[in-house]
Steps between C-alpha positions, in 0.01 A plus 500: 500500500382833365407804700182480294311180472556296188164594346568865567850462349354346186242781488777761514726321245209460257410869526156425639319736734328228703581131561163408342631647174738203471203285402451711189859540382543388143881457519509184708843418357634802689354363820674168428829680447463694825409188700787305339743770620386446861675204666251281684679561829490876468134498608346310785283195441207707619570777245509249215182334632321832527599587143384157375168541677444858393603463139413138413251410770724208589486421871665155531866598465704342777838650406635827372611323180156361429338839565756669269424238236127580536571873447704415190224270372245777552715749312533239222122482469432168674248642752287708266 
């Protein structure tokens, strides 16, 4: 678990000023690399679910792993 929430952590790591800026980042591969460096268990299920909902508008993730997969799919362009 981060001191920051996962979305805020990604915002910081991507050099964005606001979390909403993540939606407009052109280097989605960097987001994939950052997410791939985060073990699923390092964040709570809720943190992964919040990130999946905020970034990909995916609300049906039942596990941390499925929410993490949704974030990676979003970063890969699936939820454009």
